[in-house]
FIZAVEX-398993 format. One record per residue (C-alpha): residue in three letters; x, y, z. Coordinates in steps of 0.05 Angstrom, whole numbers, plus 32768, in hexadecimal, padded with zeros to 4 digits. Each point is the difference from the previous one (the first is absolute). Layout:
! residues N
ALAXYZ;...
This chain:
! residues 996
MET8097838E7E9E;TRP803180297FD7;HIS8024803A801E;ASP800B803B7FD1;ALA804080178024;SER80207FBB7FF9;LEU7FEC7FFF7FB5;VAL801D80467FF2;ALA803F7FF48025;ALA800B7FBE7FDC;LEU7FF880207FBC;SER802E803C800E;SER80377FD58015;LEU7FF97FCD7FC5;SER803680197FD3;THR803680098037;TRP7FED7FBF801F;ALA80087FDB7FBB;ASN804580207FF0;ALA801C7FF28043;ALA7FEE7FB77FFB;ASN80117FF57FB7;LEU7FBB7FE77FEC;LYS7FE87FF17FBC;ASN7FCB80317FE6;GLY7FD17FCA7FEB;ASP7FFD7FE38046;TRP7FED803D8020;SER7FC680217FDF;PRO7FD4802F8025;GLN7FC87FCD7FFF;VAL802F7FCC801E;MET801880308034;ILE7FBE80158015;ARG7FED7FB4800D;ARG80427FF48023;THR7FF7803A8031;ARG7FC47FDC801E;PRO800C7FEA8048;THR80067FB77FF6;ARG802D80087FC4;VAL803580298021;CYS802C7FC28010;THR7FF77FE57FBB;ALA801780457FE0;LYS803F8001802D;LYS800F7FB87FF2;THR800180107FB4;ALA8029803C8009;MET80357FD98024;GLU80027FCB7FCB;ASP800E80317FCA;SER803280268023;SER80297FC48014;GLU80267FFC7FBF;ASP803080388017;MET800E7FE38046;SER80347FCF8016;GLN7FF47FBB801E;GLY800B80178045;ASP7FCA80377FF9;VAL7FCC7FCD7FE7;SER7FFD7FDD8043;GLU7FF680448023;GLU7FCB80137FCF;GLU7FDA7FBF800F;GLU7FFC80178048;TRP7FF480497FEA;VAL803C8021801E;PRO800D80407FDB;GLU804580237FF7;PRO80288016803D;LYS7FE680468003;ALA7FB97FEF7FF0;PRO7FEE7FE28043;LYS800C80448024;ARG7FD080257FD3;GLN7FD07FC78003;ARG80017FFF8048;LYS7FF4804A8003;ALA7FC67FFC7FD0;GLU7FDC7FC2801E;PRO7FED801F8040;LYS7FDC803A7FDA;VAL7FDF7FCD7FD3;ASN7FF27FC6802E;LYS7FF2801F8044;PRO7FC2802E7FEF;PRO7FD97FC77FE0;VAL800A7FD4803C;LYS7FE98036802F;LYS7FC480107FD1;MET7FEA7FB98007;THR7FE980118048;LYS7FC580298013;PRO801D80487FF5;ARG80057FF17FB5;ASP7FB480047FF6;PRO7FEF80478012;LYS803A801E7FDA;PRO7FDF80007FBA;GLU7FC1801F8021;ALA8026803E8018;SER8029800B7FC2;GLY7FD27FE37FCE;LYS80387FE07FD8;PRO803C7FD28012;ALA803580347FF2;ALA80317FDF8030;LYS80087FC47FD6;ARG800080227FBC;THR803B80328011;ARG80327FC38008;ALA80027FEE7FB9;PRO803080397FED;ARG802F7FED8039;ALA80077FBC7FE0;LYS800E80217FBD;LYS803B802C801D;THR801E7FC0801D;ALA7FFC7FDF7FBA;ALA8024803B7FE1;ALA803B7FFA802C;ASP80057FB27FF7;PRO7FD67FE87FC7;ALA80017FB98012;GLU7FF3800F8049;GLY7FCC80347FEA;SER7FD77FCF7FDC;SER7FFF7FD08039;ALA7FF080338032;GLN7FCA80227FD4;GLU7FE37FBB7FF3;GLY80027FEC8048;SER7FDD80408016;SER7FC87FF87FCC;GLY7FF97FB98014;THR7FFC80138048;ARG7FCB80357FF4;GLU7FD77FCD7FD7;ALA800B7FC98035;VAL7FDB80288033;LYS7FC17FFE7FD5;VAL80087FB87FEE;LYS80057FEA8048;GLU7FBA801D800E;GLU7FE37FE67FBE;ARG80237FBB7FFD;LEU7FC37FD58004;SER7FDC80227FC6;PHE803E80137FD2;ALA80107FD27FC8;VAL803680027FCD;PRO7FF67FD87FC1;ASP80347FD07FE1;LYS80267FF88041;THR80097FBD801E;PRO800F7FF7804D;SER80437FE47FF1;ASP8017803B7FD8;THR7FE9802E8037;ASP80287FD68034;GLY803E80027FD8;ALA7FFD804A7FF2;GLU7FF680118048;SER803B7FD48016;ILE802F80287FCF;CYS7FE68047800A;PRO801180198047;SER7FF2804B7FF2;SER7FB97FF47FF0;CYS7FF97FD3803D;GLN801980318033;GLN7FBF7FFB8029;PRO7FEA7FB68004;LEU7FE480068049;PRO7FC180247FEF;VAL7FF27FD17FC7;LYS80097FC3802F;LYS7FCD801E8031;GLU7FCC800A7FCA;GLU80027FBA7FE5;PRO7FD87FC88027;GLU802C7FCB8025;ASP7FDA7FC47FE2;ASP8022800F7FBD;PHE80427FEB8019;THR800E7FB8801B;PHE804F80028002;GLU800C7FC98033;GLU7FCF7FCF7FDE;PRO80197FC87FD4;SER7FEA7FFC7FB9;PRO7FBD7FE27FF5;LYS801E7FCF7FCD;LYS80287FE08037;LEU7FC27FED8025;LYS7FE27FD87FC5;SER80087FB48001;SER7FF27FD07FC8;THR7FF67FC98033;ALA7FC3801D801F;PRO7FC67FCB7FFB;GLN7FC980347FFF;GLY7FF8803C7FD7;VAL803680347FFE;PRO802980228037;VAL7FDA803E801E;ARG802B80338026;ARG7FEA802B8037;ALA8015804B8004;LYS803C80118029;PRO80067FBC8025;THR80247FF58040;GLN801D80488005;GLY7FE98009804A;LEU80127FBC8015;LYS804680077FE0;SER800E803D8027;ASP7FE57FE68041;MET802E7FC17FFC;GLN804080227FF8;MET80267FC27FEA;ASN80327FF47FCB;TRP7FD57FCF7FD8;ASN7FC2800A7FD4;VAL7FC17FE78022;VAL7FE17FEB7FBE;GLU803C7FD97FE9;VAL80097FDB8045;LEU7FB77FF28005;SER7FFF7FE57FB7;GLU803C7FD5800F;LYS7FE57FE38041;THR7FB97FF37FE5;ARG80167FED7FB9;LEU7FCE80307FE0;GLU800B80327FCB;GLY801480468014;TRP7FC480237FE4;VAL7FD17FD3802B;CYS802A800F803E;ALA8000804A7FF1;ASN7FB580007FF8;LEU7FF47FD88040;ILE802D802F802A;GLN7FD980397FE7;LEU7FBC7FDF800B;PHE80167FEE8049;GLN80188046800D;GLU7FBC80187FEC;GLU7FE07FD48033;ASN7FDC7FD17FD4;THR7FEC7FBE801C;ILE80117FBE7FE0;PRO7FB87FEE7FED;PHE7FF780427FDC;ILE80437FFB7FDC;VAL7FF27FB77FEB;ARG7FB9800E7FE6;TYR800380497FE5;ARG804C800A7FED;LYS800E7FC07FDC;GLU802380237FC7;LEU8032801F802F;ILE80137FC18020;ASN80007FCF7FC7;HIS7FC57FDA801A;MET80217FE6803E;ASP7FD57FDB8032;ALA7FF780188046;ASP80357FD1801F;ALA803480197FD0;VAL7FF180488011;ARG80027FF08049;GLU80467FDF7FF8;VAL801A803F7FDD;GLN7FE0802E8037;LEU80217FD58035;THR804580047FDE;LEU7FF7804B7FF8;GLU7FF48006804C;GLU803C7FD9800F;LEU802A80307FD3;CYS7FDF803D8024;ALA80117FDF8043;VAL80487FF67FEC;SER800580497FE6;LYS7FE180198044;LYS802C7FD4802A;SER803F80167FD8;GLN7FEF804C800B;SER7FF67FF48049;ILE80437FDA8007;CYS802680397FDB;GLN7FE08032802D;ALA80147FD8803C;LEU80477FF67FEB;LYS800580467FED;LYS7FEE80168047;GLU80347FD0801B;GLY8036801E7FD0;VAL80127FBE7FDE;LEU7FDB80097FBD;THR803280037FC9;ALA7FF1800D7FB4;GLU80137FB57FF0;LEU7FD17FE78037;GLU7FC7802C7FE9;GLU800A7FE87FBB;SER7FFE7FB78015;LEU7FC0800B8028;LYS7FDE80257FC7;ASN80137FC67FD1;CYS7FDC7FCC802A;THR7FC07FE37FE0;GLY7FEC7FCF8038;ALA7FFB7FFD804B;GLU80327FCA8006;GLU803580257FD8;LEU7FF3803E8029;ASP80097FDB8040;HIS80417FE57FE9;VAL801C80457FF1;TYR7FE5801C8042;ALA80127FC7802F;PRO8045801A8018;TYR7FE180458010;LYS7FC57FEA8028;LYS7FFD801B8049;GLY80117FCC8030;SER802A7FD57FCE;LYS80497FF6800D;LEU8030802D7FD9;SER80137FD57FC2;LYS80467FEB7FF7;ALA800480287FBF;ARG7FE780418023;ARG80347FF78039;ALA80367FFA7FCC;LYS7FE7803B7FDA;GLN800180298043;LEU80497FEB8009;GLY800D80207FBC;LEU800E7FC27FD6;GLU7FD1800D7FC8;PRO803580227FD3;ALA802C7FC4800D;ALA7FC97FD17FE5;LEU7FF5802B7FC6;ALA804A80057FF1;LEU80037FB57FFF;LEU7FD07FFB7FC7;GLN801880407FD8;THR804B8006800D;PRO80167FC28026;GLN804A80097FE7;THR80048040802B;LEU7FDD7FE9803E;ASN802C7FF3803D;LEU7FD57FE38037;GLN803A800B8032;ALA7FF780497FFB;TRP7FB97FF9801E;VAL80197FDF803F;GLN7FF980268041;PRO80147FD8803D;GLN7FD9802B8031;VAL7FBD7FF77FDD;GLU7FD47FC58007;GLY7FF17FE17FBE;LEU803E801E7FE0;SER80357FE78030;SER801A7FC97FD0;LEU80057FF17FB6;ASN7FD17FC78008;GLU7FCA802E8021;VAL800880337FC7;ALA7FFA7FC67FCB;ALA7FC37FE68024;GLY7FE080448002;VAL800B800C7FB6;GLY7FE27FB87FF3;GLN7FC380148028;ILE7FF4803F7FD4;LEU800A7FD87FC2;ALA7FCF7FCB8018;ASP7FCD8034800E;MET8007801E7FBA;MET7FF87FBE7FE0;ALA7FC37FEF8028;LYS7FDE80437FEC;ASP80147FFF7FB6;LYS7FC37FF37FD3;GLU80297FDC7FCB;THR80207FD38032;LEU7FBC7FEE8020;ALA7FE37FF37FB9;TYR80387FD37FEF;VAL7FFC7FD4803E;ARG7FB67FFE7FF7;SER800A7FE47FBB;LEU802E7FCD8019;CYS7FCC7FE88032;ASP7FCF7FFA7FC5;GLN80307FD47FDA;ASN800D7FD1803C;PRO7FCE7FD78028;VAL7FED8024803F;THR7FD87FD7802F;LEU7FD4800D803E;GLN800A7FCE803A;SER7FD37FF7803D;SER800C7FD2803B;LEU7FE57FF68046;SER801A8034802E;LYS80237FF58043;THR7FC6801D8026;ALA7FCF7FD07FDE;LEU802E7FC78013;LYS7FFC80118048;ASP7FB480077FFE;LYS7FF27FC47FD6;GLY7FE57FD78037;GLU7FD3803C8019;LYS7FE480167FBF;PRO7FFF7FC77FCF;LYS7FC280167FDB;ASP801D80457FEF;ILE80407FDF7FE2;ASP7FD97FCD7FDA;LYS7FDF80377FDB;PHE804280117FE1;HIS80197FB97FF5;LEU8007800C7FB6;TYR80308039800E;CYS802B7FE18038;ASP80377FEB7FCC;PHE7FEC80277FC1;THR802D80197FC8;SER7FE880207FBF;ASN801B80297FC7;MET7FEC80498005;GLN7FE17FFE7FBC;ARG7FD47FC3800D;LEU7FE880148045;GLN7FB380098003;HIS7FDF803C801F;HIS7FDA7FD58037;GLN80427FDE8012;VAL80208046800D;LEU7FC48015802C;ALA80017FBF8026;ILE804D8002800D;ASN7FF980498018;ARG7FC97FEC802F;GLY802A7FC5801C;GLU803C80328008;ASN7FD480348025;LEU7FE97FC8802E;LYS80497FF0800E;ILE7FF47FB97FE4;LEU802980067FC2;THR8045801C7FF0;VAL8007801C7FBC;LYS8040800B7FD4;VAL801080177FBC;ASN80397FD97FDE;ILE802880237FCD;PRO80387FD57FDD;ASP8047800F8011;ARG8014800A7FB6;VAL7FD880408002;LYS802F801B8034;SER803D7FED7FDA;GLU7FE980197FBE;PHE7FEC80408023;CYS8043800C8021;ARG80237FF37FBD;TRP7FD7802E7FDC;CYS800780388034;VAL804A7FFB8001;ASN800D7FF87FB5;VAL7FC880297FE0;ARG7FD5802F8028;TRP803280198036;ARG80407FF07FDF;PRO803580368010;LYS800F802F7FC6;GLY80497FFA800B;TYR80337FCE8016;ALA7FF27FE78046;ALA80317FD9802C;GLU7FEC7FBC8019;GLU7FEF80188044;LYS7FD180347FE6;MET7FDD7FCB7FD5;GLU7FF77FD6803C;ILE7FDC80398023;LEU7FD480047FC3;LYS7FF27FB58000;ASP7FF08000804C;ALA7FD0803A7FF6;ALA7FDD7FDD7FCA;GLU7FF57FC2802C;ASP7FEF8029803C;SER7FCC80287FD8;TYR7FDF7FC07FE8;LYS80007FDA8042;ARG7FEF803C802E;LEU7FD6802A7FD6;ILE7FE77FE57FBF;LEU7FEF7FB88018;PRO7FCD801B8036;LEU7FE380307FCC;LEU7FF47FC97FD2;ASN7FE17FD38036;ARG7FD180398012;SER7FF2800D7FB9;TYR7FEE7FB97FF2;ARG7FD27FF9803C;SER7FE080427FF6;SER7FF27FF27FB4;LEU7FE27FBA8010;THR7FD6801A8036;ALA7FE8803C7FD7;ALA7FEC7FD47FC5;ALA7FDD7FCD802B;GLU7FDA80378024;LYS7FED801E7FBD;GLU7FE87FBE7FE7;SER7FD97FF2803F;VAL7FDD80427FFF;SER7FF07FF97FB6;MET7FE17FBE8015;PHE7FD8801F8035;VAL7FE980377FCF;ARG7FEA7FCF7FCC;ASN7FDA7FD58031;LEU7FDE8039801F;ARG7FEE801D7FBC;GLN7FE07FBD7FE9;ARG7FDC7FF78045;LEU7FE280467FFC;LEU7FEE7FFC7FB8;MET7FD67FBF8009;CYS7FBC80037FDD;PRO7FCA80178032;VAL7FC57FD4800A;ARG7FC5802F7FF6;GLY7FB67FF88003;ARG7FFE7FCA8033;VAL7FEB7FFB8049;LEU803A7FE28022;MET80107FE08043;GLY8044800B8020;VAL80167FCE8030;ASP803C80048031;PRO80087FB98017;GLY80117FEA8047;PHE7FF97FC88031;ARG7FF580188046;HIS7FE580437FF2;GLY7FD67FE97FC7;CYS7FFA80197FB7;LYS7FF380487FF6;LEU7FCD800F7FC9;ALA7FF380437FDA;ILE7FC980017FC7;LEU800E80397FD1;SER7FD5801E7FCB;PRO8018800A7FB6;THR801980448014;SER80287FE5803A;GLN7FCE80188034;ILE7FF77FD88040;LEU7FC17FDC8003;HIS800C7FD28039;THR80357FE48031;ASP80027FC4802A;VAL80297FCD801F;VAL7FF67FB17FF4;TYR80227FC88021;LEU800A7FCE7FC5;HIS80327FD58025;SER7FDA7FF18040;PRO7FCF7FC98012;GLY7FC4802A7FEB;ARG801680027FB6;PRO7FB97FEB7FE5;ARG7FDF80398022;GLU803480337FE8;ALA7FF77FE57FBB;GLU7FB780108001;ARG800F80428019;LEU8030800C7FC8;ARG7FCE7FEA7FCB;HIS7FCC802E801E;LEU802D803D7FF6;MET80177FEC7FBB;VAL7FB97FF87FE7;LYS7FE880418025;TYR8031802A7FDC;ASN80067FD57FBF;CYS80497FF58009;GLN80207FCD7FD5;THR804980128007;VAL802E7FF1803B;ALA8046801D800A;ILE80277FD78031;GLY8042801C8021;ASN803E7FD37FFC;GLY801180068047;THR7FF57FD1803D;ALA7FCB7FCE7FF3;CYS7FFB800F7FB8;ARG80057FB87FE9;GLU7FCC7FE68033;THR7FD1803A7FEB;GLU80097FF27FB7;THR7FEF7FB6800B;PHE7FC180158027;PHE7FE680297FC5;ALA80177FCE7FCB;ASP7FD67FCB8023;LEU7FC3802A8005;ILE800680157FB7;ALA80077FB67FEB;LYS7FC27FEE8025;LYS7FDA803B7FE0;PHE7FF2801D8047;PHE7FF680447FE5;HIS7FCE7FEE7FCD;PRO7FE580297FD8;LEU803E802B8005;ASP803D7FE97FD6;VAL8038800F8032;CYS804880027FF0;TYR803C80188028;CYS804580177FF7;ILE803E8004802F;THR801F80498006;SER803C80178029;GLU7FF2801E8041;ALA8044801F8009;GLY7FFF80438023;ALA7FB47FF88011;SER800A7FFC804A;ILE8031803A8000;TYR7FCD802B7FD8;SER7FC77FEC802C;VAL801E8026803B;SER801D803B7FD9;PRO7FE680488006;GLU7FE47FFC7FB8;ALA7FD67FC1800F;VAL7FE7801F8044;LYS7FE980407FD8;GLU7FDF7FD77FC7;MET7FDE7FCD802F;PRO7FFF801E8048;ASP7FC87FD28018;LEU801D7FBB7FEA;ASP802C7FD18027;PRO80457FFB7FE4;ASN7FF77FB97FF0;LEU7FC4800E7FD7;ARG802680397FDC;SER80327FCA7FE7;ALA7FC57FD87FE0;VAL7FEA80427FDE;SER804780097FE7;ILE80027FBA7FE7;GLY7FBF80077FD6;ARG801180447FE4;ARG80477FE57FE6;VAL7FD97FD37FCF;GLN7FCD80387FEE;ASP803280357FF6;PRO80487FEB800E;LEU801E80407FF1;GLY7FCF802D802B;GLU800D7FD0803B;LEU804A7FF27FFD;VAL801580497FFB;LYS7FE980068047;ILE80357FD08016;ASP804A800A8005;PRO801D7FDD7FC3;LYS80357FDB802B;HIS7FC57FDC8025;ILE7FDC7FE57FC1;GLY802C7FC37FFE;ILE802680077FBF;GLY80487FF47FEF;THR80377FE5802F;TYR803B801B8028;GLN7FD98041800D;HIS8022800B8043;ASP80477FF67FDD;VAL7FF880397FCD;SER8005804A8009;GLN7FBF80138023;THR800280497FE2;LEU800A7FE37FBB;LEU7FCA7FCB8008;LYS7FD08033801D;ALA800980327FCB;ALA7FF87FCD7FCA;LEU7FC17FDF8019;ASP7FDF8045800A;ALA801280127FBA;VAL7FE37FC37FE5;VAL7FBE800A8026;GLN7FFD80477FE4;GLU800B7FE57FBE;CYS7FC97FCA8001;VAL7FCC8032801F;SER801280367FCC;PHE80007FCF7FC3;VAL7FBB7FE28016;GLY7FE58045800F;VAL7FD080148038;ASP7FBB801A8000;ILE800680428024;ASN7FB77FFD8019;MET80057FB8801A;CYS80477FF28018;SER801780028048;GLU8032802D801B;THR80307FC9800B;LEU7FFD7FEE7FB7;MET800380467FE7;ARG803F800F8023;TYR80277FD27FD2;VAL7FEB80227FC0;ALA803D80207FDE;GLY800680498016;LEU7FD67FF9803E;ASN80127FF0804A;ALA7FDA7FF8803F;GLY7FF78049800A;ARG7FE4800C7FB9;ALA7FD77FC48005;ARG7FE080188041;SER7FF480437FE0;ILE7FDB7FDD7FC4;VAL7FD57FDA802C;GLU7FEE803B802C;TRP7FEF80297FC1;ARG7FD57FC57FE8;GLU7FDC7FFD8044;LYS7FF3804A8001;ASN7FEF800D7FB8;GLY7FE57FC17FE3;SER801A7FD27FCA;PHE803380197FCD;LEU7FE5800D7FBA;ASN804280067FDA;ARG804A7FFF8009;GLU8004804D7FFE;GLN7FDE80028044;LEU803E7FE3801E;LYS802080447FF6;LEU7FD0801B8037;VAL801B7FCE8037;LYS802E80208032;GLY80477FEC7FFA;LEU7FFB7FE47FB8;GLY802D802B7FD7;PRO800D7FFF7FB6;LYS80397FCC8002;SER7FD47FD2802D;PHE7FC780067FCF;GLN802B7FF27FC4;GLN801C7FBF8020;CYS7FBC7FE8801B;ALA7FCB80157FCE;GLY800D7FC87FCD;PHE7FF87FCC8036;ILE7FBF8018801C;ARG7FBD7FED7FE2;VAL7FC0802A8009;ASN7FBF7FDD7FF2;PRO7FC980347FF5;GLU7FCA7FCE8011;LYS801A7FFF8046;GLY8006804E8007;GLN7FC98031800E;ALA7FE1802F7FCC;PRO802180448000;CYS7FDD80378026;SER7FDB80357FD4;ASP800880378033;THR803D80227FEC;ALA800380248043;GLY80077FBF8026;GLY803C7FD5800E;VAL80197FC77FD6;HIS7FC47FD38008;GLY7FCF802E8020;THR802A80088041;ALA801380428020;PRO801C80367FD1;PRO804B80007FFD;LYS802C802F801F;ARG801580407FD9;GLY80467FE57FF5;LYS7FE87FC47FDD;ARG7FCC801B7FD2;LYS803680077FC8;ALA80157FB78006;LEU7FB87FEA7FFD;SER7FEF80277FC6;ALA80397FDD7FD6;VAL7FE87FBC8012;ASP7FCC7FDC7FD6;PHE7FC87FDA8025;GLN7FE77FDA7FC4;PRO800D7FB47FFE;ASN80337FEA7FCC;PRO80037FB97FE2;LEU804A80047FF6;ASP80068001804E;GLN7FED7FB67FFF;THR803A7FEB7FD5;CYS804B7FFE8008;ILE800A803F7FD5;HIS802480348024;PRO7FE280468000;GLU803B801E7FDF;SER7FED7FD97FC1;TYR7FB680138000;SER800780337FC8;THR80267FCB7FD4;THR7FC87FCF800F;LEU7FCB80327FEA;ARG8028800D7FBF;PHE80067FB57FF5;LEU7FB47FF5800C;ALA7FF080387FCF;LEU802E7FDE7FCC;ILE7FD77FC18003;LYS7FBF80268005;SER7FEE7FE88046;GLU7FEA801F8041;VAL801C7FFA8047;GLN7FBF7FDF8017;GLU800E7FC57FD8;VAL803C7FEC802A;GLY7FFF7FB5800D;ARG7FCB7FEE7FCC;PRO80107FC97FCE;GLU7FF3802C7FC4;LEU803580328016;LYS802F7FC5800D;TRP7FF67FED7FB4;ARG800D80467FE8;VAL803E80098027;GLU801C7FBE7FEA;ASP7FF0800D7FB8;ARG802080488002;VAL803F7FE5801F;LYS80067FC77FCF;LEU7FF380307FC4;GLY80318034800F;GLY80327FE0802D;LEU800B80138048;GLU803E802B7FF3;ALA7FE380277FC7;LEU7FC0800B8027;ALA802B801C803C;ARG8024802F7FD2;THR7FBD80197FE9;LEU7FE980108045;ASP8042801A8017;THR800C7FCC8035;SER802C7FC3800E;PRO7FED7FBA7FEA;GLU80007FEB8048;THR7FD080338015;LEU7FD17FEF7FC4;GLN80017FB98012;LEU7FED800E8047;ILE7FC8802C7FE6;ALA7FE77FCA7FD4;ASP80017FCC8038;GLY7FD88032802E;LEU7FCC800B7FCD;THR7FF57FB57FED;GLN7FFE7FE38044;PRO7FBB7FEF801C;PRO7FE58024803D;GLY80187FE28042;PHE803D7FE07FDA;ASP80317FE08033;ILE80467FEA7FEE;ARG7FFB7FCB8033;GLN7FCB7FD87FD7;ASP80387FDD7FDA;PHE80267FEB8040;GLU7FF67FC08027;GLN7FC47FF6802F;ALA7FF67FD9803F;ASP7FFB7FB57FF4;PHE7FBB7FE78018;LYS7FF57FB4800B;ARG7FCC7FD0801D;GLY802E7FC2800F;ILE80417FF38028;MET803B7FD27FFC;SER80307FE98036;MET804A7FFA8002;GLY7FF87FB48004;ASP7FDE80007FBA;LEU803F801C7FDF;GLN802F7FD07FDB;ALA803E800C7FD4;GLY7FEC80107FB8;VAL7FB9801A800F;VAL7FF3803F7FD5;LEU7FDA803A8026;THR7FE980467FF6;GLY801180318036;ARG800B8048800E;VAL804280248014;GLU7FFF80178045;ASN804380218007;THR804280027FD7;THR80428004801F;LEU804A80037FE8;PHE80047FB67FFD;GLY7FBD7FEC7FE7;ALA7FB580088002;PHE7FCD7FE1802F;VAL7FC07FE67FE3;ASP7FBF7FF28024;ILE7FE67FBE7FE1;GLY7FC67FF98031;VAL801C7FD08032;GLY800D802E803A;ARG804780047FF0;SER802680297FCA;GLY802B7FDB7FD2;LEU8044801F7FE7;ILE801580097FB7;HIS804B80088005;LYS801C80397FD6;SER80287FCC7FD6;ARG7FBE7FE37FE5;ILE7FE480477FEB;THR801D80017FBC;PRO7FF3802E7FC5;ASP7FE07FCC7FD5;LYS7FCA7FF38034;LEU7FEB804A8002;PRO7FDA802F7FD4;THR802880287FD1;GLN7FEF80438023;ARG80197FE68045;ARG80437FE17FEA;GLY802680408012;ARG7FEA80048047;SER80267FE7803C;LEU7FDF7FBA8013;ALA7FC680167FD1;LEU7FCC7FEB8035;GLY7FD88029802F;PRO7FCA7FF88033;GLY7FB97FF07FE5;GLU80197FDE7FC0;ARG7FE27FBF7FEC;VAL80317FC97FF0;GLU80007FB77FED;VAL80327FD68027;ARG80177FB88007;VAL800C7FE18047;LEU804A7FEE8003;ASN80027FE78048;VAL7FD980038042;ASP802080018045;SER7FC77FF98032;GLN802C8003803F;ARG801D80427FEE;GLY7FC180187FDC;ARG802680107FBD;ILE7FE67FF57FB8;GLY803080087FC5;LEU7FDF80177FBF;ASP801780077FB8;LEU7FE1803A7FD7;LEU7FDF7FE77FC1;ARG7FDF803F7FE6;VAL7FE180428013;VAL7FB37FFB7FF7;THR7FE780417FDD;
């Protein structure tokens, strides 16, 4: 690494250099000089020389020396010397530099430059030392650039090196080649410090930061605000969590994958919270996209100014963006302020605020120009410009909103004029909204279901809605504008202050008040829709995750009067054994009962699922009477009532026709009712979530938002439960995270062609399933080796003895293992298999013991002994991943997370509404929850209502007290009857406790 020429040149000029710089002999011994002539020590030597020579310089020269500016004559010689020294190394970094030593055998061109630097030093000692040292540093720097990764200098810290390079320009004359050699990942200039992302309030673990978060998104949005900061403010989450989530979404990770396998990055958030962040992020992206399109459109029209573009890029919400863009929309009238600006009155308006003492409005009067013909018109134009400035000022809008928050703002609804005219023709429609015909409520006390009901009445033109803001808000706002925010900087005459007062009142009445009304209405609607969708999501999740009834032959009954009751007897694996139609509500009831008993005895069916549609009550009474008489002896028959919502729609759908092509649509609905009890998740995913009969006001919320949320919760439920890749249907498979309809179809086709899957690795052979899709879906797919075929021993054959693969696929097949893996039956992701094997080796176990009790004891003992975090550090993984590995190893084969959820209620007796009395305590099951309460089936044919005011935290389990309403479909509750209205068919209930 040492260059002889550099060493000789340095030693020969040692004495001259020391005398010129007035150095001490003890500081510049030859040994020290040799060490200081190393390439990375050049800047340090120059810094020392400068410090020692600074004693003879004035204070003014010291500032120049800090920037390394030499004496007046020195720059000319330095500029002449620099091209000779610097340019050849730059050229020799290219390809022509390599063959030169081969031709000459020695680098003579570089060595001859040392004497030139020496001559320059003789002419000017101070300059010569700098030039010589710079030339030697340049010669050595070329070598350093090539060997930077392997060259190490002892006793030198990074901070010292950085400081030296910042002071020493002559040794850093060629920074560009060095930057090209160093990897880009070593520099993260635009990233905030990792310490800023840490948080002491994180409830789980420590903050984990992703590498280079949000860089691509930040550049795409092109807004004046930071997406992480705005997202953190809107969602009230910490910045490091938002940054990680943005990065995860940019990498196209699904919510189930993030929630299960990236817990440490999101601070253990649940799926609903992650989905809320995703929706907020999508709103911000939509605002950014709309802002960019507006800027482009206004730029083409020639009306885009720097101030307008700044205002558009400062908007963080769609409502704020619409307010700024409203005056410039196509088809809208030219605003008063824009007309006044076109007349040239904007300088006058600014002068009124900046220099009112010099403003002469009479000078702006032009009798021949409309809008400037009189002093009053000029004053009006100036006031309109000022009013527009006030309405678009962020500080002004923030102040008026704070005033509204301090005063009681109310929402008022009343019967509309159109409804009054049609009152005689449509009395029923008006009666539905009798609660809101004369309704007034404070904004802060308004309930979500009330907002949706009022909006529905307004859309039907039955109600008129108004936002009432107290008058003192206006008076306080105008006073603040005139005296504080928009107060003129100089003395303003009384007539000019009147213009300012009128502008403030006009701005409030014409611009700000409508904005506040829209803001209140839109915020109320958005919050109500959000809560309604959340209610749908929670209800659907609990309906889908109801515990399946396995191992039973079951009869599904779709009740009916005229067309009879449709029956479908299903095997324990949901295969159709028999279908029929019986007429249980006709004169031939005894004959139909005998026929029914024959079928149940023949197929050993002891469980009946009755749909809750038409004739449900009568069919239930019929079965209850037969059970009470022990008509089905020796069978112990029981029945349950299940929801048939959406069954008729599904029975005529293409999926039902494909699955059951030979069955009548009415019989298909009976099959669907029976399968909803055997496997609720597998059957309900075939139906549009909006038709399952959950929640309220589903037609009054954003259909796009509702569909996206319901589809997402179906994907979460299917993924968290997991699917057996060799058994599940194509319909169910398409809802697995990372899959869609096309990929699910490809998997089924591969399975039909090649046989059952033996392990997860074989998914890589499916067409259209790339690395990202495999990463997202692999952890949610189970592969049972007992249901797969044995691998083919013929290596020349296909996957399972099929035709040999094409030449292009041989390489892919050779990389895939065809041996069963017990870990493929667990929730452990393939990316953690290596960690799992190391953990098993640590506890002296084997992978074949997965799910056995002895392995469970060993895992639990090892975790208790060393602690989860210490064990995770030993295995070089996160505690969250290790906990997931431990759960996967200890769960028994065939584990189903739904086994701890509620199951269908089976009964043998029946009650009627006439048997109910106030004060009777009953046990029922929640059918549906709404924004105003929960409906409970207590077995009398009518559901009772528990009003939300009676669902108090003290009546709920501790883990459910944080949830909205805290109840969901399928939960068992103990209730007390409050009142019974037989005429209206209403039952009022009080919640006593949740039965667990």
